[in-house]
C-alpha positions as CSV (number, residue, x, y, z in Angstrom):
1,X,9.1,-33.9,-8.6
2,X,8.5,-30.1,-8.5
3,X,6.0,-28.1,-6.5
4,X,5.1,-24.5,-5.8
5,X,6.1,-23.3,-2.3
6,X,3.7,-20.8,-0.9
7,X,4.8,-17.6,0.8
8,X,2.9,-15.9,3.6
9,X,-0.4,-14.0,3.0
10,X,-0.4,-10.3,2.0
11,X,-2.1,-7.6,4.1
12,X,-0.8,-4.3,2.9
13,X,-0.4,-2.3,-0.2
14,X,3.1,-3.6,-0.9
15,X,3.7,-1.3,-3.9
16,X,2.8,1.9,-1.9
17,X,5.1,0.9,1.0
18,X,8.1,0.8,-1.2
19,X,7.2,3.5,-3.7
20,X,9.9,6.2,-4.0
21,X,12.3,4.1,-1.9
22,X,15.2,4.9,-4.4
23,X,14.6,8.6,-3.9
24,X,15.3,8.4,-0.1
25,X,18.6,9.0,1.5
26,X,20.7,6.0,2.8
27,X,19.7,6.8,6.4
28,X,16.0,7.1,5.5
29,X,16.1,3.7,3.7
30,X,17.7,2.1,6.8
31,X,15.1,3.7,9.0
32,X,12.3,2.5,6.8
33,X,13.6,-1.1,7.0
34,X,13.4,-0.9,10.8
35,X,9.8,0.2,10.6
36,X,8.8,-2.5,8.0
37,X,10.8,-5.3,9.7
38,X,10.7,-4.5,13.4
39,X,11.1,-8.2,14.4
40,X,14.3,-8.4,12.3
41,X,15.9,-5.2,13.6
42,X,14.6,-5.5,17.2
43,X,17.9,-4.7,19.0
44,X,18.5,-1.5,16.9
45,X,15.0,0.1,17.2
46,X,13.9,2.2,20.1
47,X,11.2,0.5,22.2
48,X,8.9,3.6,21.9
49,X,8.6,2.9,18.2
50,X,7.8,-0.8,18.8
51,X,4.7,0.3,20.7
52,X,3.5,2.1,17.6
53,X,4.6,-0.2,14.8
54,X,3.9,-3.9,14.8
55,X,3.7,-6.9,12.5
56,X,0.9,-9.4,12.7
57,X,2.5,-12.7,14.0
58,X,1.2,-14.8,11.1
59,X,2.6,-12.6,8.3
60,X,5.8,-12.6,6.5
61,X,8.1,-9.6,7.1
62,X,8.2,-8.8,3.4
63,X,4.5,-8.1,3.3
64,X,3.6,-7.2,6.9
65,X,0.9,-4.7,7.8
66,X,2.3,-1.6,9.6
67,X,-0.1,0.0,12.1
68,X,0.2,3.3,13.9
69,X,-1.1,4.5,17.2
70,X,0.6,7.5,18.8
71,X,-2.6,8.6,20.7
72,X,-1.0,7.8,24.1
73,X,2.5,8.8,23.2
74,X,2.3,12.3,21.6
75,X,0.2,15.4,21.4
76,X,1.2,15.9,17.7
77,X,-2.1,16.6,15.9
78,X,-0.6,15.7,12.6
79,X,0.1,12.2,13.6
80,X,-1.7,9.6,11.5
81,X,-4.5,7.8,13.3
82,X,-4.6,4.1,14.2
83,X,-4.6,2.7,10.6
84,X,-2.6,0.6,8.1
85,X,0.1,2.6,6.4
86,X,-1.1,3.2,2.8
87,X,0.8,6.3,1.7
88,X,4.3,7.7,1.7
89,X,3.3,10.6,4.0
90,X,2.6,8.3,6.9
91,X,5.8,6.2,6.2
92,X,7.9,9.4,6.0
93,X,6.4,10.6,9.3
94,X,7.5,7.5,11.0
95,X,10.9,7.6,9.4
96,X,11.4,11.1,10.8
97,X,10.2,10.1,14.2
98,X,12.4,7.1,14.5
99,X,15.5,9.0,13.2
100,X,14.8,11.6,16.0
101,X,14.5,8.9,18.6
102,X,17.7,7.2,17.5
103,X,19.6,10.5,17.5
104,X,18.5,11.2,21.0
105,X,19.4,7.7,22.2
106,X,22.8,7.6,20.4
107,X,22.1,4.4,18.6
108,X,24.9,2.4,17.0
109,X,25.5,1.9,13.3
110,X,22.8,0.2,11.2
111,X,23.5,-3.6,11.7
112,X,24.0,-4.4,8.0
113,X,27.7,-3.4,7.8
114,X,31.2,-4.9,7.6
115,X,32.4,-8.1,9.2
116,X,34.2,-7.8,12.5
117,X,38.0,-8.3,12.0
118,X,38.3,-10.6,14.9
119,X,35.6,-12.9,13.4
120,X,37.2,-12.7,10.0
121,X,40.6,-13.7,11.4
122,X,39.1,-17.0,12.6
123,X,37.3,-17.7,9.3
124,X,40.3,-17.8,6.9
125,X,44.1,-18.1,7.0
126,X,46.5,-15.2,6.9
127,X,43.7,-12.7,7.3
128,X,44.7,-9.0,7.0
129,X,41.3,-7.3,7.0
130,X,37.9,-7.3,5.4
131,X,36.3,-5.8,2.3
132,X,32.9,-4.3,2.0
133,X,30.2,-4.4,-0.8
134,X,27.1,-2.3,-1.1
135,X,23.9,-4.1,-0.1
136,X,20.7,-3.0,-1.8
137,X,17.1,-4.2,-2.1
138,X,15.5,-5.6,-5.2
139,X,11.8,-4.4,-5.2
140,X,8.6,-5.1,-7.0
141,X,8.9,-8.9,-7.0
142,X,5.8,-11.0,-6.7
143,X,6.6,-14.7,-6.7
144,X,3.8,-17.3,-6.8
145,X,1.3,-14.5,-6.0
146,X,3.2,-13.1,-3.0
147,X,5.4,-10.0,-2.7
148,X,9.0,-10.4,-1.4
149,X,11.9,-8.0,-0.9
150,X,15.3,-9.5,-2.0
151,X,18.7,-8.2,-0.7
152,X,21.6,-8.0,-3.2
153,X,25.3,-7.4,-2.5
154,X,27.0,-6.0,-5.6
155,X,29.3,-3.2,-6.7
156,X,28.1,-3.1,-10.3
157,X,25.7,-0.2,-11.1
158,X,22.3,-0.7,-12.8
159,X,21.8,-4.3,-11.7
160,X,19.4,-3.6,-8.8
161,X,17.6,-0.9,-10.8
162,X,17.3,-3.3,-13.7
163,X,15.8,-6.2,-11.8
164,X,13.5,-3.9,-9.9
165,X,12.3,-2.3,-13.2
166,X,11.7,-5.6,-15.0
167,X,10.0,-7.1,-11.9
168,X,7.6,-4.1,-11.9
169,X,6.6,-4.8,-15.5
170,X,6.2,-8.6,-14.8
171,X,4.4,-8.1,-11.5
172,X,1.9,-5.7,-13.1
173,X,0.5,-8.7,-14.8
174,X,0.7,-12.0,-12.9
175,X,4.2,-11.9,-11.5
176,X,6.7,-14.7,-11.5
177,X,5.8,-18.4,-11.2
178,X,8.5,-20.5,-9.5
179,X,8.9,-24.2,-8.8
180,X,11.7,-26.3,-7.2
181,X,12.4,-29.8,-6.3
182,X,10.6,-31.1,-3.2
183,X,13.7,-32.6,-1.6
184,X,16.8,-30.5,-0.8
185,X,19.5,-32.8,-2.1
186,X,23.2,-32.9,-2.8
187,X,25.5,-35.4,-4.5
188,X,28.7,-36.9,-3.1
189,X,31.0,-38.6,-5.6
190,X,33.4,-41.5,-5.0
191,X,35.8,-42.4,-7.9
192,X,37.0,-46.1,-8.0
193,X,40.0,-46.9,-10.1
194,X,41.9,-49.9,-11.4
195,X,38.8,-51.8,-12.3
196,X,39.4,-53.6,-15.7
197,X,36.9,-53.2,-18.5
198,X,35.8,-56.8,-18.3
199,X,35.1,-56.5,-14.5
200,X,33.3,-53.1,-14.8
201,X,29.8,-54.5,-15.2
202,X,30.3,-56.9,-12.3
203,X,31.4,-53.9,-10.1
204,X,28.4,-51.9,-11.0
205,X,26.1,-54.9,-10.4
206,X,27.7,-55.4,-7.0
207,X,27.0,-51.8,-6.0
208,X,23.4,-51.9,-7.1
209,X,22.8,-55.3,-5.3
210,X,24.2,-53.8,-2.0
211,X,22.4,-50.4,-2.4
212,X,20.6,-50.7,0.9
213,X,23.7,-51.7,2.8
214,X,25.7,-48.8,1.2
215,X,22.9,-46.3,2.3
216,X,23.0,-47.7,5.8
217,X,26.7,-47.4,6.0
218,X,26.8,-43.9,4.5
219,X,24.1,-42.6,6.9
220,X,26.5,-43.4,9.8
221,X,28.6,-40.4,8.6
222,X,25.6,-38.0,8.6
223,X,23.7,-39.1,11.6
224,X,22.7,-35.5,12.6
225,X,21.2,-35.0,9.1
226,X,19.3,-38.3,9.6
227,X,17.9,-37.1,12.9
228,X,16.5,-34.0,11.2
229,X,14.7,-36.1,8.6
230,X,17.3,-36.2,5.9
231,X,20.3,-38.4,5.1
232,X,21.4,-40.7,2.2
233,X,18.5,-42.1,0.3
234,X,19.9,-43.1,-3.2
235,X,23.0,-44.7,-4.8
236,X,23.9,-44.6,-8.5
237,X,26.9,-45.7,-10.5
238,X,28.3,-44.1,-13.7
239,X,30.9,-45.5,-16.1
240,X,33.1,-42.8,-17.7
241,X,35.6,-43.5,-20.4
242,X,39.1,-42.5,-19.6
243,X,40.8,-40.1,-22.1
244,X,44.4,-39.4,-22.8
245,X,46.0,-36.3,-21.2
246,X,45.4,-33.4,-23.7
247,X,48.9,-32.0,-23.0
248,X,51.1,-33.8,-25.5
249,X,54.2,-33.2,-23.3
250,X,52.7,-35.3,-20.5
251,X,54.9,-38.2,-19.3
252,X,52.6,-40.9,-17.9
253,X,53.5,-42.1,-14.4
254,X,50.2,-43.3,-13.1
255,X,48.4,-46.6,-13.6
256,X,47.3,-47.5,-17.1
257,X,45.6,-50.8,-16.3
258,X,42.1,-49.3,-16.5
259,X,40.2,-47.6,-19.4
260,X,37.1,-46.5,-17.5
261,X,36.3,-44.6,-14.3
262,X,33.6,-46.0,-12.0
263,X,32.0,-43.1,-10.3
264,X,29.5,-43.7,-7.5
265,X,26.9,-41.0,-6.8
266,X,25.6,-40.8,-3.3
267,X,22.4,-38.7,-3.1
268,X,21.8,-37.0,0.3
269,X,18.7,-35.1,1.6
270,X,20.4,-32.2,3.5
271,X,17.2,-30.6,4.7
272,X,17.7,-26.8,4.8
273,X,21.5,-26.9,4.6
274,X,23.6,-26.4,1.5
275,X,25.2,-29.7,2.4
276,X,28.7,-29.6,0.8
277,X,30.6,-30.5,4.0
278,X,28.1,-33.2,4.8
279,X,28.5,-34.7,1.3
280,X,32.3,-34.7,1.5
281,X,32.2,-36.4,4.9
282,X,29.9,-39.1,3.6
283,X,32.0,-39.7,0.5
284,X,35.2,-40.2,2.6
285,X,33.4,-42.4,5.1
286,X,31.7,-44.8,2.7
287,X,34.6,-45.1,0.2
288,X,36.4,-48.0,1.9
289,X,33.2,-50.1,1.8
290,X,32.7,-49.3,-1.9
291,X,36.3,-50.3,-2.7
292,X,35.8,-53.5,-0.8
293,X,32.6,-54.4,-2.7
294,X,34.1,-53.6,-6.2
295,X,37.8,-54.4,-5.7
296,X,38.7,-51.0,-7.0
297,X,41.2,-48.5,-5.7
298,X,39.9,-45.4,-3.9
299,X,40.3,-42.2,-5.9
300,X,38.8,-38.8,-5.1
301,X,35.9,-38.5,-2.6
302,X,34.2,-35.2,-2.8
303,X,30.9,-33.3,-3.2
304,X,29.7,-32.5,-6.7
305,X,28.6,-28.9,-7.2
306,X,26.5,-29.9,-10.2
307,X,23.3,-31.2,-8.8
308,X,20.7,-31.8,-11.5
309,X,18.3,-33.4,-9.0
310,X,18.0,-30.0,-7.3
311,X,16.5,-27.8,-9.9
312,X,14.7,-24.5,-9.6
313,X,12.6,-22.8,-12.3
314,X,11.2,-19.3,-12.7
315,X,8.9,-18.1,-15.5
316,X,6.7,-15.2,-16.5
317,X,4.1,-14.5,-19.1
318,X,3.0,-10.9,-20.1
319,X,0.9,-9.5,-22.9
320,X,3.0,-8.1,-25.8
321,X,1.7,-4.6,-25.5
322,X,3.3,-4.3,-22.0
323,X,6.7,-4.3,-23.8
324,X,6.1,-1.1,-25.7
325,X,8.8,1.5,-25.3
326,X,8.7,5.1,-26.6
327,X,8.2,4.8,-30.3
328,X,8.5,1.0,-30.4
329,X,5.5,-1.2,-30.1
330,X,5.4,-4.1,-27.8
331,X,5.5,-6.5,-30.8
332,X,8.7,-4.8,-32.1
333,X,10.4,-5.0,-28.7
334,X,9.4,-8.6,-28.3
335,X,10.8,-9.5,-31.7
336,X,14.1,-7.8,-30.9
337,X,14.4,-9.7,-27.5
338,X,13.7,-13.0,-29.2
339,X,16.4,-12.3,-31.8
340,X,18.9,-11.4,-29.0
341,X,18.0,-14.7,-27.2
342,X,18.3,-16.8,-30.3
343,X,21.8,-15.3,-31.0
344,X,22.9,-16.3,-27.5
345,X,21.7,-19.9,-28.2
346,X,24.2,-20.4,-31.0
347,X,27.1,-18.2,-30.3
348,X,29.2,-19.0,-27.2
349,X,30.9,-15.6,-27.3
350,X,27.5,-13.9,-26.9
351,X,26.1,-16.6,-24.6
352,X,28.9,-16.0,-22.1
353,X,28.0,-12.3,-21.7
354,X,24.3,-13.2,-21.8
355,X,24.7,-15.7,-18.9
356,X,27.1,-13.4,-17.0
357,X,24.2,-11.0,-16.7
358,X,22.0,-13.6,-15.3
359,X,24.6,-14.4,-12.7
360,X,25.0,-10.7,-11.9
361,X,21.6,-11.0,-10.2
362,X,21.9,-14.6,-8.7
363,X,25.5,-14.1,-7.3
364,X,24.4,-10.8,-5.7
365,X,21.7,-12.6,-3.8
366,X,24.1,-15.4,-2.9
367,X,26.6,-12.9,-1.5
368,X,23.9,-11.1,0.5
369,X,22.6,-14.3,2.1
370,X,25.8,-16.2,2.8
371,X,25.7,-18.8,-0.1
372,X,28.5,-20.4,-2.0
373,X,28.2,-18.2,-5.1
374,X,31.2,-20.0,-6.7
375,X,29.4,-23.3,-6.6
376,X,26.2,-21.8,-8.0
377,X,28.2,-20.1,-10.8
378,X,30.0,-23.3,-11.7
379,X,26.9,-25.3,-11.8
380,X,25.1,-22.7,-13.9
381,X,27.7,-22.6,-16.6
382,X,27.9,-26.4,-16.7
383,X,24.1,-26.5,-17.2
384,X,24.5,-24.0,-20.1
385,X,26.3,-26.8,-22.0
386,X,23.8,-28.7,-24.1
387,X,25.5,-32.0,-23.4
388,X,24.5,-31.7,-19.7
389,X,20.9,-30.6,-20.4
390,X,20.1,-33.3,-22.9
391,X,21.6,-36.3,-21.0
392,X,21.6,-35.8,-17.3
393,X,22.7,-39.3,-16.5
394,X,25.5,-39.8,-18.9
395,X,26.7,-36.4,-19.9
396,X,30.3,-36.6,-21.2
397,X,29.8,-34.4,-24.2
398,X,31.5,-31.1,-24.8
399,X,28.3,-29.8,-26.1
400,X,27.9,-26.2,-27.3
401,X,27.5,-23.5,-24.7
402,X,24.2,-21.6,-24.9
403,X,21.7,-19.4,-23.2
404,X,20.5,-20.3,-19.7
405,X,17.2,-18.5,-20.3
406,X,14.5,-19.3,-22.9
407,X,12.1,-16.8,-24.5
408,X,9.1,-17.4,-26.8
409,X,5.8,-15.9,-27.9
410,X,2.6,-17.9,-27.6
411,X,-1.1,-17.3,-28.3
412,X,-3.4,-17.1,-25.3
413,X,-6.2,-19.4,-26.4
414,X,-8.6,-18.1,-23.8
415,X,-8.3,-14.6,-25.1
416,X,-8.4,-15.9,-28.7
417,X,-11.7,-17.6,-28.1
418,X,-13.2,-14.4,-26.6
419,X,-12.9,-12.8,-30.0
420,X,-10.0,-10.5,-29.5
421,X,-7.7,-9.7,-32.4
422,X,-4.7,-11.9,-32.8
423,X,-2.2,-9.3,-31.8
424,X,-4.0,-8.8,-28.5
425,X,-3.8,-12.5,-27.8
426,X,-0.1,-12.8,-28.0
427,X,1.9,-13.3,-24.8
428,X,5.6,-12.8,-24.3
429,X,7.1,-15.7,-22.1
430,X,10.4,-16.1,-20.3
431,X,11.9,-19.0,-18.4
432,X,15.0,-19.8,-16.4
433,X,15.8,-23.3,-14.9
434,X,19.0,-23.9,-13.0
435,X,20.6,-26.4,-10.6
436,X,20.9,-24.2,-7.5
437,X,22.3,-25.5,-4.3
438,X,21.7,-23.2,-1.4
439,X,21.0,-23.5,2.3
440,X,19.4,-21.4,5.1
441,X,20.9,-23.5,8.0
442,X,24.4,-24.3,9.0
443,X,27.6,-23.2,7.3
444,X,28.7,-19.6,7.8
445,X,25.2,-18.2,8.2
446,X,25.6,-17.7,12.0
447,X,29.2,-16.3,11.7
448,X,28.2,-13.1,10.0
449,X,25.1,-11.3,11.4
450,X,24.5,-9.6,8.1
451,X,23.3,-12.9,6.6
452,X,20.7,-13.2,9.4
453,X,19.4,-9.7,8.8
454,X,19.2,-10.1,5.0
455,X,17.4,-13.5,5.3
456,X,15.1,-11.9,7.8
457,X,14.2,-9.2,5.3
458,X,13.2,-12.0,2.9
459,X,11.0,-13.5,5.6
460,X,13.4,-16.2,6.7
461,X,12.9,-18.4,3.7
462,X,13.8,-22.1,3.6
463,X,16.3,-23.4,1.1
464,X,13.7,-24.0,-1.6
465,X,12.2,-20.6,-1.3
466,X,15.6,-18.9,-1.4
467,X,16.5,-20.9,-4.6
468,X,13.2,-19.8,-6.2
469,X,13.9,-16.2,-5.3
470,X,17.3,-16.5,-6.9
471,X,16.2,-17.9,-10.2
472,X,13.5,-15.1,-10.4
473,X,16.2,-12.5,-9.8
474,X,18.3,-14.1,-12.6
475,X,15.4,-14.1,-15.0
476,X,14.5,-10.6,-14.2
477,X,18.0,-9.4,-14.7
478,X,18.3,-11.1,-18.1
479,X,15.0,-9.7,-19.2
480,X,16.0,-6.2,-18.1
481,X,19.3,-6.4,-20.0
482,X,17.8,-7.8,-23.2
483,X,14.9,-5.2,-23.1
484,X,17.5,-2.4,-22.7
485,X,19.8,-3.8,-25.4
486,X,16.9,-4.2,-27.8
487,X,15.7,-0.6,-27.3
488,X,18.1,2.2,-26.3
489,X,21.1,0.2,-25.2
490,X,22.5,-0.3,-21.7
491,X,24.8,2.6,-21.5
492,X,22.3,5.3,-20.7
493,X,21.2,3.9,-17.4
494,X,24.4,2.2,-16.6
495,X,26.7,5.1,-17.2
496,X,24.8,7.5,-14.9
497,X,25.8,5.2,-11.9
498,X,29.2,4.5,-13.4
499,X,29.8,8.2,-13.5
500,X,29.3,8.4,-9.8
501,X,31.8,5.6,-9.3
502,X,34.3,7.4,-11.4
503,X,33.8,10.7,-9.5
504,X,34.4,8.8,-6.2
505,X,37.6,7.2,-7.6
506,X,38.8,10.7,-8.6
507,X,38.5,11.9,-5.0
508,X,35.3,13.8,-5.2
509,X,33.8,15.0,-1.9
510,X,30.7,12.9,-1.0
511,X,28.3,16.0,-1.2
512,X,29.5,16.7,-4.8
513,X,29.4,13.3,-6.3
514,X,25.9,13.7,-8.0
515,X,26.9,17.1,-9.4
516,X,30.2,15.9,-10.8
517,X,28.6,12.8,-12.3
518,X,25.9,14.9,-14.0
519,X,28.5,17.2,-15.5
520,X,30.4,14.3,-17.0
521,X,27.2,12.8,-18.4
522,X,26.2,16.1,-20.0
523,X,29.6,16.4,-21.6
524,X,29.8,12.8,-22.6
525,X,33.2,12.4,-21.0
526,X,33.0,9.8,-18.2
527,X,36.7,9.4,-17.4
528,X,39.0,9.8,-14.4
529,X,40.8,12.8,-16.0
530,X,37.5,14.6,-16.8
531,X,36.2,13.9,-13.3
532,X,39.4,15.5,-11.8
533,X,38.9,18.5,-14.1
534,X,35.3,18.9,-13.0
535,X,36.2,18.5,-9.4
536,X,38.8,21.2,-9.7
537,X,36.2,23.5,-11.3
538,X,33.7,22.6,-8.6
539,X,36.2,23.3,-5.8
540,X,37.1,26.7,-7.4
541,X,33.4,27.5,-7.7
542,X,32.8,26.6,-4.0
543,X,35.8,28.7,-3.1
544,X,34.4,31.6,-5.0
545,X,31.0,31.1,-3.3
546,X,32.8,31.0,0.0
547,X,34.6,34.2,-0.7
548,X,31.4,35.9,-1.8
549,X,29.6,34.7,1.3
550,X,32.5,36.0,3.4
551,X,32.5,39.3,1.6
552,X,28.8,39.6,1.9
553,X,28.9,38.7,5.6
554,X,31.6,41.4,6.2
555,X,29.5,44.0,4.4
556,X,26.5,43.0,6.5
557,X,28.6,43.1,9.6
558,X,29.8,46.6,8.6
559,X,26.2,47.8,8.0
560,X,25.1,46.3,11.3
561,X,27.9,48.2,13.1
562,X,26.7,51.4,11.4
563,X,23.1,50.7,12.4
564,X,24.3,50.1,16.0
565,X,26.2,53.3,16.0
566,X,23.2,55.2,14.7
567,X,21.0,53.6,17.3
568,X,23.5,54.5,20.0
569,X,23.5,58.1,18.7
570,X,19.8,58.2,18.5
571,X,19.5,56.8,22.0
572,X,21.7,59.5,23.3
573,X,19.7,62.2,21.6
574,X,16.5,60.8,23.0
575,X,17.9,60.6,26.5
576,X,19.1,64.2,26.2
577,X,15.6,65.3,25.1
578,X,14.0,63.5,28.0
579,X,16.4,65.1,30.5
């Protein structure tokens, strides 16, 4: 069963609050976050600003009203009066004020930064340090009628710009619709071996007859989850035919007295957790009881990262004319996107890149919010195989690999009945459905404070809301990529940011990165060698500028000395005249 989860009500002009965000400096963006999300960044924001900026308690941080009242704090006549922030002038005023206060109070680094090495050393084996990734914000998303800001951790340029741009187009109409399963579940698997083919049906029957007892036994191994309202609630058995080892050199040493695997699926409600550790614990705990019931030998006992009972879906629907780009009509762009999608449906070489783009967005959100992106990625690619999607219960097929997204054009009957021409009634539709297993409680979420801040920026979503945000990001990224590919290609936008990365790799000073990147783009040579050449030219230009400045300053100094000498002479003459 799927349902729409509602986000908190909106009380501000969300679009105005974030307008021009990409034009601000890194420090200004960080300061704006502290203003918009004061309850998230409490410890890093001066108290004098808290008295001026507040969030109504019953609103989500992503859409909170920001009010200003400096009447008792300052004599500045240019300060905005007590009102909701509705333009960038007011926002920029507060950014400047907060930056000044933080400079005066010597505040520490912005809290979304690298993991402490001492914490990292206790997280993994043989730790030697940490590695950082840029964290950015995906803007313009409206999901089920409510705006939300979504953090993304990614090193690849254009992804955040792409999803924000496509979300702006989609949100200009009705935004994204998202649904997810009502229960947050995960599946544990227990494989039972050495059951002969003639006894297999009896073993399955035995399991189903003792379903209640199995559930009761399994719940002993997740009692904390049961106390929170979750726990094991369903048991299923699958029979899978055993196949010969595909490596012809294989020398068989294991048992050959069974031709089928009996796999027991234990479905667990894990509340707001991801649930992997819980599932593996339950699988190991209940396995002896299952072996006793069936007479089988215990094989692997482990969580499954493919959970087709935990599905999340995102969709959008916009009029064709909204796809118009430069000289191309909306109808032409739509037709090209449909062609690109249909190609990915039948060609696994294209589908792999098509789906990689989707995961660019989803994985970035997973990284920013402390999710197991590897599990999400594996499940997504398994779901892309048609054998899985067409037969959820008995998928054993090596079905073809295709597109995770679906696009189509449909006629809006309401518009059609109103007498509008056919072309004006056509709607472009997109959809993405995935098995996404995420959690907002437990795991490593409390280990790294960055996850806490990033989830706070999202309004502290539950697991279902986070999953819905992720599929919306994936759909937005794919739509952005196909729209770019269908019109001017992806290189124009992508290479401008790539050029900056190349400039940095070539050793470019931070203050010259934009200039060097622009020179490479203009020349059409975005390579490490050309970057080094342009850096050398730039440094020589700066040296010449420095020499000219020094020469001019010396000339000015010389002239000032002459003026001083003249003034001294004049002063002496005046004094003589007075005497």
